[in-house]
Every structure is written in C-alpha cells, then in structure tokens.
Residue frames relative to the residue before (quaternion, step in Angstrom):
aa qw qx qy qz dx dy dz
M 1.0000 0.0000 0.0000 0.0000 0.00 0.00 0.00
Q 0.6637 0.5131 -0.3093 0.4480 3.57 0.90 -0.92
A 0.6279 0.5346 -0.3386 0.4532 3.59 1.02 -0.73
V 0.6459 0.5113 -0.3178 0.4694 3.59 0.98 -0.83
L 0.6608 0.5040 -0.3079 0.4632 3.57 0.92 -0.90
A 0.6688 0.5001 -0.3032 0.4590 3.58 0.92 -0.88
E 0.6889 0.4871 -0.2819 0.4569 3.58 0.90 -0.91
S 0.7418 0.4248 -0.2297 0.4653 3.57 0.91 -0.90
G 0.3604 -0.7496 0.4822 0.2752 3.56 1.11 -0.62
V 0.5380 0.6056 -0.4218 0.4072 3.60 1.22 0.18
S 0.5114 -0.6326 0.4822 0.3252 3.54 -1.22 0.41
L 0.6428 -0.5103 0.4007 0.4073 3.53 -1.25 0.38
G 0.6312 0.5436 -0.3259 0.4470 3.59 1.00 -0.79
S 0.6560 0.5044 -0.3069 0.4701 3.58 0.97 -0.85
L 0.6240 0.5399 -0.3358 0.4543 3.55 0.98 -0.86
Y 0.7118 0.4452 -0.2626 0.4755 3.58 0.81 -0.96
H 0.6024 0.5586 -0.3598 0.4424 3.59 1.09 -0.61
H 0.7531 0.4049 -0.2058 0.4759 3.58 0.88 -0.97
F 0.8257 0.2482 -0.0911 0.4984 3.59 0.95 -0.81
T 0.4604 -0.7031 0.4190 0.3437 3.62 1.29 0.00
N 0.7767 -0.1729 0.1410 0.5890 3.58 0.90 -0.93
F 0.7186 -0.4383 0.3096 0.4423 3.55 -1.29 0.05
D 0.6119 0.5461 -0.3500 0.4527 3.59 1.06 -0.70
G 0.6273 0.5365 -0.3289 0.4589 3.58 1.06 -0.73
L 0.6293 0.5163 -0.3209 0.4842 3.55 1.05 -0.75
A 0.6637 0.5028 -0.3035 0.4632 3.57 0.90 -0.92
A 0.6648 0.4963 -0.3062 0.4670 3.59 0.92 -0.88
S 0.6398 0.5138 -0.3215 0.4726 3.59 1.01 -0.76
S 0.6452 0.5092 -0.3118 0.4767 3.57 1.02 -0.79
Y 0.6190 0.5351 -0.3299 0.4708 3.56 1.04 -0.81
A 0.6704 0.4997 -0.2997 0.4593 3.58 0.85 -0.98
K 0.6469 0.5185 -0.3187 0.4595 3.59 1.00 -0.81
C 0.6658 0.4871 -0.3007 0.4786 3.59 0.92 -0.87
M 0.6414 0.5142 -0.3203 0.4707 3.59 0.98 -0.83
A 0.6306 0.5283 -0.3317 0.4617 3.59 0.99 -0.80
E 0.6501 0.5136 -0.3184 0.4608 3.59 0.95 -0.83
L 0.6405 0.5129 -0.3216 0.4726 3.58 0.96 -0.84
L 0.7138 0.4536 -0.2695 0.4604 3.58 0.74 -1.02
D 0.6059 0.5372 -0.3554 0.4669 3.61 1.05 -0.65
H 0.6284 0.5287 -0.3222 0.4710 3.57 1.05 -0.78
L 0.6646 0.4963 -0.3042 0.4685 3.60 0.92 -0.86
V 0.6594 0.5095 -0.3036 0.4620 3.58 0.92 -0.92
A 0.6443 0.5249 -0.3257 0.4509 3.59 0.95 -0.82
E 0.6734 0.4748 -0.2981 0.4819 3.58 0.93 -0.83
L 0.6252 0.5369 -0.3321 0.4589 3.57 1.00 -0.78
A 0.6618 0.5299 -0.3036 0.4348 3.58 0.93 -0.88
R 0.6370 0.5393 -0.3280 0.4425 3.61 1.17 -0.44
T 0.6814 0.4851 -0.2806 0.4708 3.58 1.26 -0.17
R 0.3538 -0.7332 0.5427 0.2064 3.54 -1.29 0.35
T 0.7606 0.3559 -0.2215 0.4957 3.57 0.76 -0.92
A 0.6290 -0.5489 0.3973 0.3810 3.53 -1.21 0.54
R 0.6582 0.5130 -0.3216 0.4474 3.57 0.86 -0.89
R 0.6735 0.4833 -0.3027 0.4703 3.60 0.85 -0.92
G 0.6352 0.5380 -0.3277 0.4469 3.58 1.05 -0.72
V 0.6573 0.4945 -0.3025 0.4816 3.56 0.90 -0.93
E 0.6729 0.4924 -0.2987 0.4643 3.57 0.87 -0.91
A 0.6355 0.5293 -0.3282 0.4565 3.59 1.02 -0.76
V 0.6320 0.5280 -0.3348 0.4581 3.60 0.97 -0.80
V 0.6550 0.5094 -0.3153 0.4605 3.58 0.90 -0.89
R 0.6935 0.4654 -0.2820 0.4721 3.58 0.81 -0.95
A 0.6347 0.5283 -0.3312 0.4564 3.59 1.02 -0.77
Y 0.6216 0.5304 -0.3458 0.4612 3.59 0.98 -0.77
L 0.6838 0.4819 -0.2898 0.4650 3.58 0.85 -0.96
S 0.6522 0.5009 -0.3358 0.4593 3.61 0.95 -0.74
F 0.6130 0.5333 -0.3513 0.4653 3.60 1.04 -0.69
V 0.6492 0.5262 -0.3191 0.4469 3.58 0.90 -0.89
V 0.6878 0.4575 -0.2818 0.4882 3.59 0.97 -0.80
D 0.7443 0.4352 -0.2286 0.4521 3.58 0.77 -1.04
Q 0.7746 0.2156 -0.1024 0.5857 3.58 1.13 -0.67
S 0.0580 0.8717 -0.4860 0.0257 3.56 0.96 0.87
S 0.6277 0.5188 -0.3716 0.4458 3.63 0.98 -0.58
K 0.6533 0.4858 -0.3147 0.4880 3.61 1.01 -0.74
A 0.6452 0.5123 -0.3189 0.4685 3.57 0.97 -0.82
R 0.6315 0.5241 -0.3257 0.4695 3.58 0.99 -0.81
F 0.6504 0.5098 -0.3140 0.4674 3.59 0.96 -0.84
I 0.6367 0.5246 -0.3253 0.4621 3.59 0.94 -0.88
H 0.7489 0.4257 -0.2380 0.4486 3.56 0.70 -1.06
A 0.6453 0.4883 -0.3298 0.4861 3.60 1.06 -0.59
S 0.6569 0.5319 -0.3104 0.4350 3.58 1.01 -0.78
A 0.5335 0.6441 -0.4102 0.3637 3.57 1.12 -0.50
Y 0.7187 0.4073 -0.2336 0.5129 3.57 1.19 -0.49
A 0.4596 0.7059 -0.4336 0.3200 3.58 1.28 0.02
T 0.4758 -0.7015 0.4610 0.2627 3.55 -0.96 0.85
Y 0.6253 0.5698 -0.3416 0.4095 3.61 1.16 -0.41
L 0.5653 0.6577 -0.3879 0.3120 3.63 1.07 -0.56
P 0.6127 0.5649 -0.3908 0.3909 3.67 0.85 -0.66
A 0.6244 0.5422 -0.3449 0.4440 3.60 1.06 -0.62
Y 0.7450 0.3498 -0.1870 0.5363 3.60 1.23 -0.42
K 0.2378 0.8261 -0.4872 0.1540 3.56 1.22 0.46
E 0.6189 0.5466 -0.3563 0.4372 3.62 1.06 -0.64
L 0.6365 0.5217 -0.3182 0.4706 3.59 0.97 -0.87
I 0.6932 0.4736 -0.2741 0.4690 3.55 0.85 -0.97
A 0.6451 0.5200 -0.3193 0.4599 3.58 0.95 -0.87
E 0.6561 0.5067 -0.3131 0.4633 3.59 0.96 -0.83
T 0.6247 0.5397 -0.3304 0.4576 3.57 1.02 -0.80
K 0.7190 0.4404 -0.2457 0.4782 3.56 0.89 -0.94
K 0.5965 0.6387 -0.3572 0.3296 3.57 0.96 -0.91
V 0.6932 0.4794 -0.2818 0.4585 3.57 0.75 -1.04
R 0.7090 0.4659 -0.2664 0.4575 3.56 0.86 -0.93
M 0.6542 0.4865 -0.3160 0.4854 3.58 0.98 -0.77
A 0.5971 0.5518 -0.3585 0.4588 3.60 1.10 -0.61
R 0.6278 0.5274 -0.3369 0.4628 3.59 1.02 -0.74
M 0.6500 0.4986 -0.3177 0.4775 3.55 1.00 -0.80
A 0.6549 0.5085 -0.3105 0.4649 3.60 0.95 -0.86
E 0.6360 0.5233 -0.3241 0.4654 3.59 1.02 -0.79
W 0.6384 0.5134 -0.3289 0.4698 3.57 1.02 -0.77
L 0.7071 0.4706 -0.2651 0.4563 3.58 0.94 -0.87
A 0.5308 0.6910 -0.3946 0.2916 3.61 1.06 -0.70
P 0.6868 0.4616 -0.3226 0.4594 3.66 0.77 -0.82
H 0.6392 0.5215 -0.3261 0.4616 3.58 1.13 -0.62
V 0.6059 0.5124 -0.3419 0.5035 3.56 1.15 -0.61
A 0.6627 0.5140 -0.3002 0.4544 3.59 0.90 -0.95
A 0.6845 0.4740 -0.2738 0.4815 3.58 1.09 -0.73
G 0.5159 -0.6702 0.4035 0.3491 3.59 1.26 -0.14
T 0.4701 0.6820 -0.4353 0.3526 3.58 1.24 0.29
V 0.7581 0.2472 -0.1189 0.5917 3.55 1.12 -0.80
I 0.5282 -0.6471 0.4544 0.3093 3.54 -0.98 0.88
P 0.3955 -0.7165 0.5123 0.2602 3.60 -0.87 0.86
L 0.1080 0.7762 -0.6063 0.1353 3.55 -0.64 1.21
P 0.5825 -0.5130 0.4559 0.4354 3.57 -1.19 0.26
D 0.6487 -0.5666 0.3439 0.3740 3.59 -1.03 0.80
P 0.6648 0.4982 -0.3474 0.4349 3.66 0.80 -0.78
L 0.6543 0.4969 -0.3283 0.4661 3.62 1.03 -0.64
T 0.6084 0.5254 -0.3505 0.4806 3.57 1.04 -0.71
E 0.6440 0.5237 -0.3184 0.4578 3.58 0.94 -0.89
M 0.6642 0.5102 -0.3166 0.4453 3.59 0.91 -0.85
L 0.6748 0.4803 -0.2972 0.4751 3.58 0.99 -0.79
L 0.7002 0.4727 -0.2636 0.4656 3.57 1.01 -0.83
I 0.7999 0.3073 -0.1341 0.4977 3.57 0.76 -1.07
G 0.5765 0.6566 -0.3681 0.3178 3.58 0.99 -0.81
P 0.7182 0.4443 -0.2890 0.4509 3.63 0.63 -0.99
V 0.6936 0.4662 -0.2890 0.4670 3.59 0.91 -0.86
A 0.6105 0.5326 -0.3524 0.4685 3.60 1.10 -0.59
E 0.6630 0.4897 -0.3112 0.4731 3.59 0.93 -0.83
L 0.6213 0.5220 -0.3372 0.4773 3.59 0.98 -0.78
S 0.6574 0.5171 -0.3068 0.4542 3.57 0.93 -0.89
R 0.6242 0.5336 -0.3354 0.4617 3.59 0.94 -0.86
R 0.6877 0.4799 -0.2858 0.4638 3.55 0.88 -0.93
W 0.6561 0.5139 -0.3182 0.4519 3.60 0.94 -0.85
L 0.6395 0.5431 -0.3288 0.4336 3.57 1.00 -0.78
T 0.7247 0.3658 -0.2419 0.5316 3.60 1.16 -0.46
D 0.7799 0.1664 -0.0979 0.5954 3.58 1.24 -0.36
P 0.1244 -0.8548 0.5002 0.0609 3.59 0.25 1.25
T 0.4904 0.6339 -0.4599 0.3823 3.61 1.19 0.23
I 0.4865 0.6273 -0.4467 0.4126 3.59 1.26 -0.16
D 0.3964 -0.7475 0.4933 0.2017 3.55 -0.83 1.02
L 0.2115 -0.8139 0.5323 0.0974 3.58 -0.13 1.30
E 0.5963 0.5589 -0.3749 0.4376 3.59 1.07 -0.58
K 0.6504 0.4950 -0.3085 0.4866 3.55 0.97 -0.85
A 0.6431 0.5220 -0.3148 0.4635 3.56 0.97 -0.86
A 0.6525 0.5138 -0.3126 0.4610 3.60 0.98 -0.84
G 0.6559 0.4969 -0.3073 0.4780 3.57 1.19 -0.48
L 0.7514 0.4086 -0.2038 0.4763 3.58 1.09 -0.67
L 0.6860 0.5479 -0.3007 0.3726 3.59 0.81 -1.00
P 0.6269 0.5613 -0.3817 0.3824 3.65 0.77 -0.79
A 0.6889 0.4657 -0.2891 0.4743 3.61 0.86 -0.88
R 0.6500 0.5140 -0.3208 0.4588 3.61 1.01 -0.76
I 0.6603 0.4798 -0.3070 0.4893 3.58 0.99 -0.80
W 0.6059 0.5324 -0.3545 0.4730 3.57 1.03 -0.70
A 0.6448 0.5287 -0.3304 0.4423 3.62 0.91 -0.86
A 0.6481 0.5197 -0.3186 0.4565 3.60 1.08 -0.66
L 0.7491 0.3971 -0.2048 0.4892 3.58 1.10 -0.68
A 0.5449 0.6298 -0.4003 0.3823 3.59 1.20 -0.38
A 0.4732 -0.6727 0.4924 0.2848 3.57 -1.01 0.84
C-alpha cells in the first residue's frame, strides 16, 4: 500500500474515497489494462476486411500487446488468478462487454456470409483469444518461448478453428 501511495502521490484517504480498498484499486487497474488490450485488438480488427485477415490481425495484435506492454499483460494474466476479482466481476464484465461486442459485430457479417462458423460468442472468444492468451501467459513466465515463430504459426491455426 505504501509503495502505491508513494508512486502515485495520492493520499490514503483519496485512495479509499475512489476505490474503497486496495482490492478496488487492483480491480480498477485490471479493468483499465484489459480495456487497453481489447481496444488494441478492436483497432487492428477494424483495419481489416476479410474474416481471415481479421482473425489473424487479432492474434498478432494480442502478441504485439504482450511484447510492447508486457507489464500490463503480466498484470492482466497474473490477476486472472487473483481472489479479489470475483467481487468486481460487474466492473470487469462491463469493461469487456462493450469491446467484445465490437468484435462480435465485426464478425457477424462474416458468420452470416458463411465464412466463419456460427458459435455462441463465448465459444468464438475462446477459440480466438484462448490459445493466444495461454501462449502469452506462458511467455510472460518463460521468455524463451519463441513468440515470433508463434506469430507465424498461430494466426492460420486459429483461423482454421473459426473458418466455416
């Protein structure tokens, strides 16, 4: 707590006023980092036209975020196991909801056209984000994993899982 106060320059009273407790601060930080990651994915997705290019762009964007913003990525992936997050599930769900909806909206015409397999949104998310998130978790603890090689292989494999 003292390190956070010293680094941020805020008073203990201000911290508690805005976040109720330290867990609230951590959950808010998690939501902010997650929003940045998802905004990055949505921005890259929006630059593409075809379903395949979009899926591949999301995978590469996730990996680039992990490399370029490794402290935020480490916080996201380490926090996933934190015991305090369930108490803030509404905050986190709201943060993800808007951004995941943008991704689903982008994919919808491709599903309608028969290019992408029709699945419930959570299953599409698991196929699209799950493998790259797990790779990222592992790389963050073992940087000997070759992310460049993964960036060359995973996009096509993830596309194959989502292609109709």
